[in-house]
C-alpha positions as CSV (number, residue, x, y, z in Angstrom):
1,X,-35.0,-6.5,2.7
2,X,-33.1,-3.5,1.6
3,X,-30.2,-4.1,-0.9
4,X,-26.6,-4.3,0.4
5,X,-24.4,-1.4,-0.9
6,X,-20.8,-2.2,-1.5
7,X,-18.4,0.5,-0.4
8,X,-17.6,2.7,-3.4
9,X,-14.0,2.2,-3.1
10,X,-12.8,-1.1,-2.0
11,X,-9.3,-2.7,-2.7
12,X,-9.2,-6.3,-3.4
13,X,-6.9,-8.4,-0.9
14,X,-4.2,-9.4,-3.0
15,X,-3.9,-6.0,-4.8
16,X,-3.8,-4.5,-1.5
17,X,-1.0,-6.6,-0.1
18,X,1.0,-6.3,-3.1
19,X,0.8,-2.4,-2.8
20,X,1.4,-2.5,1.0
21,X,4.5,-4.8,0.3
22,X,6.0,-2.6,-2.6
23,X,5.6,0.5,-0.3
24,X,7.2,-1.3,2.7
25,X,10.1,-2.5,1.0
26,X,10.8,0.9,-0.4
27,X,10.4,2.4,3.2
28,X,12.8,-0.1,4.5
29,X,15.3,0.8,1.8
30,X,15.1,4.5,2.7
31,X,16.4,3.7,6.1
32,X,19.6,1.8,4.9
33,X,22.8,3.7,4.3
34,X,23.7,4.0,0.5
35,X,26.3,1.2,0.8
36,X,23.5,-1.0,2.6
37,X,21.1,-0.2,-0.2
38,X,23.6,-1.1,-3.0
39,X,24.0,-4.6,-1.4
40,X,20.2,-4.9,-1.4
41,X,20.1,-4.0,-5.1
42,X,23.0,-6.3,-6.2
43,X,21.2,-9.2,-4.4
44,X,17.6,-8.6,-5.2
45,X,17.4,-6.7,-8.4
46,X,17.5,-8.8,-11.7
47,X,20.9,-8.8,-13.7
48,X,20.3,-9.4,-17.0
49,X,23.4,-11.6,-17.4
50,X,23.1,-13.4,-14.0
51,X,20.3,-15.8,-15.4
52,X,23.0,-17.4,-17.6
53,X,24.6,-18.9,-14.6
54,X,21.4,-20.7,-13.4
55,X,22.4,-19.9,-9.7
56,X,19.4,-19.9,-7.4
57,X,19.9,-16.1,-6.4
58,X,19.8,-15.4,-10.0
59,X,16.4,-17.5,-10.2
60,X,15.1,-15.8,-7.0
61,X,15.8,-12.3,-8.3
62,X,13.3,-12.6,-11.3
63,X,10.5,-12.4,-8.4
64,X,12.4,-10.1,-5.8
65,X,13.0,-7.2,-8.7
66,X,9.7,-6.9,-8.8
67,X,9.4,-5.3,-5.5
68,X,12.2,-2.8,-5.8
69,X,11.9,0.8,-7.3
70,X,14.1,3.7,-8.1
71,X,12.2,6.3,-6.1
72,X,9.0,7.6,-4.9
73,X,7.8,8.7,-8.5
74,X,8.6,5.2,-10.0
75,X,6.7,3.4,-7.2
76,X,3.9,5.9,-7.2
77,X,3.3,5.5,-10.8
78,X,3.3,1.8,-10.6
79,X,1.0,1.5,-7.5
80,X,-1.5,3.7,-9.1
81,X,-1.5,1.6,-12.2
82,X,-1.8,-1.7,-10.1
83,X,-4.7,0.0,-8.1
84,X,-6.4,0.8,-11.2
85,X,-6.0,-2.5,-13.1
86,X,-5.9,-4.9,-10.2
87,X,-9.5,-4.9,-9.0
88,X,-10.7,-5.7,-12.8
89,X,-8.5,-8.7,-12.8
90,X,-8.3,-10.1,-9.3
91,X,-12.1,-10.3,-8.8
92,X,-12.9,-12.3,-12.0
93,X,-9.8,-14.6,-11.6
94,X,-9.7,-15.2,-8.1
95,X,-6.8,-14.6,-5.5
96,X,-4.4,-17.4,-6.3
97,X,-4.7,-17.2,-10.3
98,X,-4.4,-13.5,-10.0
99,X,-1.2,-13.5,-7.9
100,X,0.2,-16.4,-10.2
101,X,-0.8,-14.1,-13.3
102,X,1.3,-10.9,-11.5
103,X,4.4,-12.9,-10.6
104,X,4.6,-14.8,-14.2
105,X,4.3,-11.7,-16.1
106,X,7.0,-10.1,-14.0
107,X,9.2,-13.1,-14.6
108,X,8.3,-13.1,-18.4
109,X,9.1,-9.4,-18.9
110,X,12.4,-9.8,-17.1
111,X,13.5,-12.9,-19.3
112,X,12.5,-11.1,-22.5
113,X,14.5,-8.1,-21.5
114,X,17.4,-10.4,-20.9
115,X,17.4,-11.5,-24.5
116,X,17.9,-7.9,-25.8
117,X,19.4,-5.8,-23.0
118,X,23.0,-4.9,-22.7
119,X,25.2,-7.3,-20.3
120,X,24.8,-6.6,-16.6
121,X,22.0,-4.3,-16.8
122,X,20.1,-4.2,-13.4
123,X,16.3,-4.3,-13.6
124,X,14.0,-3.1,-10.8
125,X,10.4,-2.4,-10.6
126,X,6.6,-3.9,-11.0
127,X,6.1,-2.4,-14.5
128,X,6.4,-5.8,-16.3
129,X,3.8,-7.5,-13.7
130,X,1.4,-4.5,-14.1
131,X,1.5,-4.6,-17.9
132,X,0.5,-8.2,-17.6
133,X,-2.2,-7.3,-15.5
134,X,-3.4,-4.9,-18.0
135,X,-2.9,-7.3,-20.7
136,X,-5.4,-9.7,-18.9
137,X,-7.6,-7.0,-18.2
138,X,-8.2,-6.5,-21.9
139,X,-8.8,-10.0,-22.5
140,X,-11.2,-10.3,-19.6
141,X,-13.2,-7.2,-20.6
142,X,-13.4,-8.4,-24.5
143,X,-14.8,-11.6,-23.3
144,X,-17.6,-10.4,-21.1
145,X,-18.4,-7.1,-22.5
146,X,-18.5,-7.9,-26.2
147,X,-20.1,-5.2,-28.2
148,X,-19.6,-2.6,-25.5
149,X,-15.9,-1.7,-26.0
150,X,-15.0,1.4,-28.0
151,X,-12.2,-0.3,-29.9
152,X,-11.3,-3.9,-30.8
153,X,-8.9,-5.8,-28.8
154,X,-6.1,-6.2,-31.4
155,X,-6.0,-2.4,-32.2
156,X,-6.0,-1.6,-28.4
157,X,-3.1,-4.1,-27.8
158,X,-1.1,-2.9,-30.7
159,X,-1.5,0.7,-29.6
160,X,-0.2,0.0,-26.2
161,X,2.7,-1.9,-27.4
162,X,3.8,1.3,-29.6
163,X,3.4,3.5,-27.0
164,X,5.6,1.5,-24.7
165,X,8.1,1.3,-27.4
166,X,8.2,4.7,-28.3
167,X,8.3,5.9,-24.6
168,X,11.1,3.3,-23.8
169,X,13.2,4.3,-26.7
170,X,12.9,8.0,-26.6
171,X,13.1,7.9,-22.5
172,X,10.0,10.0,-22.5
173,X,9.0,10.7,-18.7
174,X,11.8,8.5,-17.6
175,X,14.1,11.7,-16.1
176,X,17.2,10.3,-17.6
177,X,16.9,6.7,-16.2
178,X,16.9,3.9,-18.6
179,X,13.3,2.1,-19.3
180,X,13.0,-1.7,-19.6
181,X,10.3,-1.1,-22.2
182,X,10.7,-4.7,-23.7
183,X,10.1,-6.1,-20.4
184,X,6.8,-4.3,-20.4
185,X,5.8,-5.6,-23.6
186,X,6.9,-9.1,-22.4
187,X,4.9,-8.9,-19.4
188,X,1.8,-7.5,-21.4
189,X,2.0,-10.4,-23.9
190,X,2.0,-12.9,-21.0
191,X,-0.7,-11.3,-19.5
192,X,-2.8,-11.7,-22.4
193,X,-1.8,-15.4,-22.6
194,X,-2.8,-16.0,-19.1
195,X,-6.0,-14.3,-19.2
196,X,-6.9,-16.5,-22.2
197,X,-6.0,-19.6,-20.2
198,X,-7.8,-18.5,-17.1
199,X,-10.6,-17.1,-18.7
200,X,-12.9,-20.3,-18.6
201,X,-12.7,-20.0,-15.0
202,X,-13.3,-16.3,-14.7
203,X,-16.3,-15.0,-12.8
204,X,-18.6,-12.7,-15.1
205,X,-17.5,-9.0,-14.9
206,X,-20.1,-6.6,-13.4
207,X,-20.8,-3.4,-15.5
């Protein structure tokens, strides 16, 4: 019997659907008038002050903000990052745990940003969620490939947090738009924590 060869490039289903939904949402927004798009942002973006009111829309926006982006460059960077990191987490964790991790990390990032951001700051983007996926990926690889990683887990995590802080504070690569770098760090830490929680049920990673 000949060995079955897997496709060289295959996107896991949840990662693929997340990318597709993000792109679809952005394309729909491009069809709206500026006024309509502003209404969408006001309804679905996360306002750092709204969570104090405990209304249902504010709670829902902790999820919906993750599917809004500021432009094709913002969307493209996030989706390429999700494509790069997602498979390495979805396959060992499984679809349900991976989706839970993705959404919860986005929520954790938004809540941490709300603790430090100026009042009435609007947040959009999947960066906190994707940072969480990366954090979980570090945990899973450190567990299953002990001795094969070039650096220890803690130094890699600290370097990543430092890079997020520097780029966020300086606005490097943001083209004048504020960067919710605290949300990135919040999502990353949440991803590492959930990676540790889910690790016992994770499937082994293949080389």
